[in-house]
N, C-alpha and C positions, 0 to 999 in steps of 0.2 A: 352901269352895273352889268357884270358878266352873266353869261348863260348859266354857269354853275350857281351863281347867287340866286338867280330866278328859280332854279330848280329847288334850292334850299327853302326859298320862300313858299313855293308850292307845297313842299313836304310839311312845313309848319302850318299852312292853311288847312291841309287835310287833317292833321292829327291834333291840333289845338282843340277843336270841338269835342273830340273823343276824350281828351284829358278833362275837359270841363264836365262831360257826362259822368266819367268815373268818379271825380271828386264829389260832385253833388249827390251821386247815388250812394256813395259810401259814408259821407259825412253829413248828408242832408238832415238826418234825424237828430244829430248832435249839435249842429250849427244852424240856427234859424236863418241866418243871412247867407247861407251857402249859395243861394241863387245868384247873389251879386258876383260871385266868382265866375259863374257861367256867363252872365251878362258881360262882365269885363273881358272874358276870353273871346266871346263873339265879336265884341267891339274891336279888339286887337286883330282878330281874323279879318274883319272888314278893312281895317287900315292896311293890312298886308295885301289884300286883294287889290286895293286901290294902287298901292306901290307896284304890284305885279302888272296891273293893267297899264299904268302909265309907262313903265319901262318897256314892256313888250310892244306897245303900239307906237312908242317913240323911236326905239332903236332897232327893233327886230320885226317890224310890221310885215315884212314879206318872207319871214323865215319861221319855220316850225322848229321849236326846241324840244328835243326828245332825250329822255334819260331812262335807261332800262337796266335791269339785271336779270340773270337767269335764275328762275325759281325752282324749276324741276328739269332734270336732264337725264334721259335714259337712252341707251343705245340698243338697236336691234330688237325692239318690242314687236311682238306678233301683230300683224295687220297694219299697225301704224309705222313700223320701222323706227327711225330715230325720233325721239320726242324731246323737244326743247321748248319749254314754256317760259316766256319772259313776262315780267311785270314791270310797269314803268309809268312815266308821266309824259303827256303830250301837251305842250303849251303852244297853241296856235291862237289866232285871233278869235276863233269861235269859243274856245275854252276859257280864255281870260275874260272875255266879255260876260260869258255865262256865269262864271264863278264870282265875278263882281256883283252880278245881279242877285245870285243866291245869298251871298254874304250880306249885302245891303238889306234885303228884305228880311232875312233872318234876324239881323240886328234890330231893325225897327219893330219886328214882331216881339222880340224879347223885351224891348222897352215898353211897348203897348201892354204886354202881359203883366208887367209889374203891378199895374193898377187894376187891370181887368180881372186877373185871377186872384187878387188879394182876398185872403180869408179862406181859400180853398184848403181842404184838409190834407191834400197832397201837393202843396204849393211847390216845394223844392223838387219833388219828383217830376213835376211838369216841365220844369226848366231842364232837368237832366234829359228827358225825352227829346226836347227841342235840340239839345246838343248832339244827341245820337243821330237825329234826323239830318242835321247840318253836315255832320261827318259823312254820313252815307251818301247824301246828295253830292257832296264835294268829290267823293271818289268816282261817281259816275261821270262827272264833268272833266276831271283831270286825267283819267286813265288813257293809255294809248292802245289798249287791247280789249277785245270783246269779252274775254273771260273775266277779267277784273271788273269790267263794267257790270257783268251779270252778278258777280258776288255782291257788289254794292247795290245793285238793282234789288236783290232780295233783302238786303239790310234796310233799304228804303221801305220795302213792303212791311217789314217787322215794325219799323218806326211809325209808319202810318197807322198800323193796327193798334199800337199802344196809344197813340194820340187820338185817334177817332173814338176808341172805346175808353178814353181816359175816365169819364164818369160812368164806369161800368155798373154802378148801382142801378142806373136806368137801363131797363131791358132794351129800349130802342137804341141806346148807345152801344151796348155790348153786341146787339144784333148787327148794327151798322159796321162795327169793326170786323166781325166775322164775315159779313157779306163782302166788304172791300177786300179782305184777305183772300177769300175763296175765288172771287171773280178775277182778281189779278193773277191767281195761280193758273187759271185757264190760259190767259195770254202768255204767261211765263213758260208754260210747257211748250208752246209753239216756238217761242224765242230760243229755248234751250235746244230744241230739235234743230233749228237753223244753225245754232252755234256748232253743234256736233257735225252737221253736214259740212260746214266750213272747215272744221279741224280735220275731218276725214279726207277732205280734198287737198287742203293746203298745209296741213301739219303745223299750223301756227295759229295763234289767236290775234296777233298784232295787225292792226288795221292796215298800215302801210305795206306790210309784206303780202297781205291778202290782196290788196288793190293791185300791187305790182304783178302778182301771178295771174290775176284776172286779165290785166292789160296784155299779158303775154299769150293769152288765149287758153289758159287752163280753166276749165269749167267743171263743176260737180258732175261726175259720171259722164264727162265730155258731152254734156247736153245743155243747150240753151234753156230748155224747159226747166231743168233742175236748178239752173241759176235763178230763174224767175221764182220757183218754189222756195228756194233758200231765202231769197229776199223777202218774200211774203211771210215766211215763218218767223224771220227776225222782226218783221213789222207787227206780228201778233203781240209781241211784248209792248209795242207802242199802243196797240189797240186797248190793251188792259190798263196800262199806266195812264195813258192820256184819255181814258174813258171814251173811246170811239165806239160807234155802232158796230156790233150789237152788245158790246161789253160796257156800255155807258151807265148801266143802272146803278152802279155802286156809288157814284160820285154824289148825287143829291142826298142819299141816305147818310153819307159821311158828314153832312152838316150837323149831325148830332154831337160832334166833337166841339171843343171850345172854339169860339169865333176866330181868335188869333191863329189857331191851327188851320182853319179854313183859308185864311189869308196866305199862310206860308206854304201849305201843302197843296191845297186845292185850287189855287189861283196862279201861283207864281213859280213853283219849283217842281214838286213831285209830278204833277200832271204834265208839266213842260218837259219832263225827262223823256217821254215818248217821242215828242217832236224832235228833241235833241238827238235821240237815237237815230231817227230817220235821216237827219242832217249828217250824222257820222257815217252811216252806211250808204249814203246817197250815190257815191260813185259806182257801186256794184248793182244798183237797181236797174233792171231791164225796162224797156218800154212797156211791156205787158204789165209788169209789177207796178210801175208808176201809174198806169191807167187805172188799175184796180184800187190803188191807194187814193187816187183822186176821187173815185166813186165813193169809197168809204168816207172820205173827208166831206164830200158834199152831203151825204146822208147825215153825217154827224153834225153838220152845221145847220141843216134845215130842221130836222125832227126836234131837237131840244129847244130851238128858237120858238117853235110853235107851242111847245109845252110851257115855256116861260111866260107866255101871254096871259095865262089864267091862274098862275100860282100866287098864293097870298103870303106865304112865308118869305120874309125878306131875304134870308140866306139861300133858300131854294131857288128863288128867281135868279140870284147871282150864280148859283151852282149850274143851272141849266144854261145860263149865258156863257159860263166857262166852257162847258162841253161844246157849245156852238162855236165859240171862238177857236177852240182847239181844232175843230173840224175845218175851220177856215185855213188854219196853218197847214194841216195835212193835205187839204185840197190844193193849196198853193204849191206844196212840194210835188204833188202828183202832176201838175201841169207845167212844172219846170221853173216856177217863180221862186227859186231857192232863196235868194237874198231877201226877198220880201217876207217869206215865211219866217225866217229867223228874226228879221226886224220886228215882225208882229209878235213873235214870241217874247222879245224884250219889252216892247212898249206895253203889251197886254199884261205882263207881269207887274208893272208899276201901277197902271190905273186899276187893274182888277184887285190887286192887293189893297189899294186905297179904298176901293168900294167895300171890300170885305171888312176891313178895319173900321170903315165908316159905319157899316151896319152894326159892328160890335159896339161902337160908340152910341148908336141909337138904342140898341138892346140894353146896354148898361144904363142909359138914362131912363128907359121905360121899364126898368126892373124886370128884365128878361122877357119882355113881351116881343114876339117876333111876327105877329100877324099885322100886315100893313093896313088891313081894313079896320083895325082898332087903334090906329095912330092918327096922324093928321096934325097940322099946325106947328110942327116941331121946328120950322124955320126960325121962329122967334126965340125958342129955347136953346137951340143948338146952331147958332149962326156959323161958327167955324166948321163944324161937321157938314152943314148944308153946303157951304161954299166949296169945300174940298170934294164932297160927293158929287156936286154939280159938274165940277171940272172933269172929274174922272168919268162921269156919265157922258159928257160931251165927247171925250176922247174915245170911249167905247162906241159911241154912235157914229163916229167918223166925221166930226164937225171941224172945219178948217181952224188952223192955229193950234191944233192939238197933235200929239204924236200918233194917236189912233187914226187920224185922217190920213197921215202919210203912209203908214203901214197897210191899212185896209185898202186905200186907193191903189197901192202897189199890187196887192193880191188880186183885186178886181181887174186891174190893168192886165195882169198876167193871164187871168181866165179869159178876158176879152180877146187878147192876142192869140191865145191858144185856140179859141173857138173860131176866130177869123181865118185860121190856117187849116183847121181840121174839120170844122163843121159841128163840133160838139158844143152847141150853144147852151146846153143844160147847165154847164158849170158857171158861166157868168149869170145865167138866170137865177140859179140858186144863190149865188153871191149877192146879187142886188136885192132879191127878196128878203134874204136874211138880214141885210143891212137895214132895210126898212123895219122889219120886225124887231130888231135890236133897239133901234131908236124908240119904237113905240113902247116896248115893255120897260125900258129903263126910265122913260119919263112918266109912264104910269106909276112906276115905283116911287119916283121923286114926288109926284103930285099927291099920291095917297099918303106918303110918309110925312112930307114937310109942308104941304100946302093945305088949304081948307081949314075947317074947324076940327078941333080935337075930338076924337071919338071916345076917348077914356079920360074924362076930366081929372079924375083923381091922380092917375099916373102922369098926366100932362103937367099938373101943378107941381109935382115933385121932380120933374125932369130938369136937368141942368147940364151945362157944357162939361165935357170930359176934362180931367186934369191934364197938366202939361205933358206927362209921359205918354198919354194916349193921343193928345192933339198933335204933338210934334211929328210923329210918323205920318199922320194924315197930310200935314203941310208939305213934308218932303216928297211924299209919293205923288201928291197932286201937282207939285211943281215939276216933277219928272214927266208928267203927262203933257207938258207943253212942248211945242215943236223945236224950240231953240236949242235944246240939248243935242239934237240929232242933225240939224241942218239949218243954215241961215236963211234958206228959202222955204217958206212954209208950204209951197206948192210943188217942190221938187226935192225929194229925199236924196237923190243922187248928187245933189250939189254939196252935201256935207261930207265929212270924213267917214261917217258911220258906214254908209253904203258905197260912197265914192271910193274909199281906199281900204277900209278895215275888213269889210265882209265881201268876199269874192266867192263865186261858185267854184266848187272843187274841180280838179282835173278829172277828165273822163278816165275811168278804169275799165269799164265794160267795153270789150271790142265792139267796133261798130256793127259787125255782122251779128253780134249777140244782142246789142241794145236795140237794133232796128231789124230784128230777124223777120218781122212780119211785114216789112216794106219790100217793094219791088225794085226800088232804085238803088244803085250802088253808091256807097258813100266814100269810096276810096280817095276821092279828090278833096275831102274835107281836111282843112289844115288847122282850123281853130280848135284848140284843145280845151278851152274853157267851156263850161257847160252852159251854153246859150242855145243849145238845140232843144227841141221838144220831141217827145214820141208822137208818132203819127199812125193812124190805123192803116190796115192793108188797102192798097189801091190808091193811096194819096201820094201826091208828089212830095219828094223829100224836101224838107225845109232846112236850109243851112243856117248857121248862126246869124249871118247877116240878115236873113229874112225874118227870123224871130225877133232880133233886135229892132228891126224896122217896124215889125208889127207892134211891138211893145211901145215904140215911140209914137206911132199913130193912135194907139189905144189910150194914151195917157189922158188927153183932154176929154174924149167921150166918156171914159170910165170915171174921171174925176167929177165931171158935171152931173153925170147920171147918179153916181153914188151920193153926191151932195143933195140932189133932188129927192132921192128915195129916203135919205135920212131925215130931211126937213119934213117930208110927207109923213113919216112915222111920228115925228114929234108933234106936228099939227094935229094928227088924229088922236094922239094921247090927250092933248089939251081939249079937243072937241068932246071926247068921251068923259074925261075925269075932272077937268078944271072948269070949262065953260058949261059942260053937261048939256050940250045941244042935242046929243043922242044918248039915250039911256043904255048903258052897258048891260044892265040886267035884261032889258027888253030884247036887245040884240042877241044876248046869250040864249034867251028863250026861243028866238026865231031860228037860230042855228044850233039848236040844242044838241044834235048828234055830234057836230064838230066841236062844240064847247065841251061836251063831256069827254070826247076823245082827248082834247088838250088837257083838261083838268085832271083826268085820270092817267095822264102821262103815256097816252097811246096804249094803255093796258099792258105795257111791257112786263111789269112785275107779275101781273095776273097770268099773262101768257107763259112766262118762264116758270111760275109756280105750278101752273096746270100741266106743263110739259116736262121740262128738264128736272125741276125740283120734284114734281110728283113722280116722275119715272125713277129718279134717284132714290127717293124715299120708299117707293114701292119695291124697287129692287133690293133696297136695304132690308125692308120688312120681309121680303121673300128669303133673303139670305139668313135673316134672324130666325125665320120659321124653319128653314132647312137645317140650320145649326141646332136649334132647340129640339126639333122633331126628329129629323133623320140622323144627324151626327150624334147628338146627345142620346137619341133613341138607341142607336147601335151601341154606343158606349155604355149606356145604362143597361141595355139588354145583355151585353157581354158580362157586365158586372153582376147582374141578377143570376145568369147561368153559372158564373164562377162562384158566386156565393152559395147557390143551391148545391152544385157539385161539391164544393168545399164542406157544406153542412153534411151531405150524405157520406162523403169519405171520412169526415170527422166522426160521425156516428158509427160507421162501420169499423173504424179504427178503435173507437172507444168500447163498442159492444162486442164485436166479433173477435178482432185481433187481440185487443187487450183482454177480452173475456177468456179466450183460449189460453193465453199466456198466464192469466191469473188462475184459471182452472187447474192447469198443470202444476202451478205453484202450490195451490191449495191441496191438490192430491198428493204432491210430493211431501208437503208439510204434514198432511194427515197420516200418510204411510209412515213417515218418519216418527210422528207422534206415537203411532201404534207400536211400531217396532222398537221404539225406545223403551217401552215397558218390559220387553223381553231381554234387554241387554242389562242384566243385573251385575254381571262380573263373577257370579258364583257357578262353580263347576257342577254342583249338585243340581242346580236349576237347569243347566244346559242338558245334563244326562236325562232328567225327567222329560224335558221337551223332545229330546231325540227319541226316547222310548215311546212317548205319546204319538210322535209323528209316525214311527214305524207301525204302531198299532193301527193308526188310521189308514196308512198305505196298504197294510195287509188286508184290512177290512174292505177297502175299495177294490183291491185285486180279487178278493173272494166274491164280492158282489157282482163284478163284471165278468 
């Protein structure tokens, strides 16, 4: 298949979901089965992504396929000079693997939703929204430029708003939709600022052209600091979309949306867009930027993991787990473990989508009950759901023979190697602690949900296994959580094609003097162009690619055995507390009440934000409202009152004085005319008498005076 054919397939993959969205939106009320068109279109889209994936990785594995056209072209524009904005597609290994993942999970979510959403009053519209989201996410993955990515980035925001608040009759759902939308806007403002800095410097939005100019030494404002700032501003978009600290607060609330939406958006695709963005812009991130990114990732991995320990809502446990795992990926990118970050992005998409859909199966069976403390014993009623949920949980916990073990081990290996060379042991420490916490809260979830005695006998008695269209996606996703799809060696991910051949770290774009500006050692002798270097703090010896590769090699077995140990420790503790009940979890919670309350209340982030940012915003809004109502409206109303008063006075003056004088003159003229008219008889005799009478009077007056 030619490159042109692959581009045509990519265009079809992008626009088919949009066509499905339009059809269902316009004909959904008239055709009850319109959703089947959307399901069929998404299935076709998945088939096309499989064809694209196979051909790209079979025949063009080492080549990037680009197709572009000029969208806007202006010459001699003030400030910017010549402006040429291109739109187009980029088919590299990263994008074809990601689009396959998006389409597969979207298709499975569509199938799952057929039964899960049955009977909903906006059934067809729900599927239309899923199509719009798939279209938006596909655009992010397939584009070759940052502007087009930003356009689809905002479309994803709209799609998520519609899906999170789908049951908008519930105040909690409508509030969650608004919260997600507003919090994401904060990150998107930073991202847009970074995009404008890029365009102001390079006069293009295309990734390859920007990378080439950076490699030639062109930096924003000719400053390494501004290159760091630009990278961090772009990363703000990832902080919002991928729910990283401190903008992570929207994701748990977003669980108010339908459960299949949680699987699609909040586990596999939308939240992964932020990590995908960092992978895309990775070549221009400086060492300082990467270090800050690693710190943000570590915080985002640790804090939500501690919160998940005490949550009782089945979906919120998985939501905080998602934030934690996204933090893992971001931390991996920060320490230079690029390949393992993307690897974990793909593996996590499958087993976390399986967990969310599995929770949907449980909720469906328990008649929309989501509190795990009111469940129990469902292993007997939902054997297939239990088996798939267990496999996915093992993968999330990083147990051998699962995909999660491979990708998580790689991340921990990267942090271990990074620390051994730089001295920043905080990153592997966070990684291993979070691995133990993850295993603990996932098996706490499994034990309370599926084991023990049922807490609600009535709902338990009516519970039953989900129908085929809901069970089939669980089986597929749990199967994809096994190691064999990625490598034949369950203990070495590099042995397979996925990391061994398909995913490679990008070529360095940032000049060495910019990437390592805070180091003291010259890097001019570095010949390896693949990103196997890591950023180092000032005063440390420069570590070349060979040194980092060697450190990764030596860190493999220590990281693997230690990660397995902490994961098993977490599982054992979960059984001790909740299955064998050797230690009372309630008593322990009472003994460490401050820490328990901190975790249970989500570190009080919502309360802190409500008391600070929200309160300030609301207070400022109230001040502006008071200023508008009192000052502005007061001035306007005062001017209106004065105008009305002056108008009344002038009106009365005009009516009484001016009109009075005019009317008086008219009355006098009329009266005189009326009097004089009596003397105008037309008779000469009368006029002679009047003349004589007048003369007599005049003579009398003269005589008198």
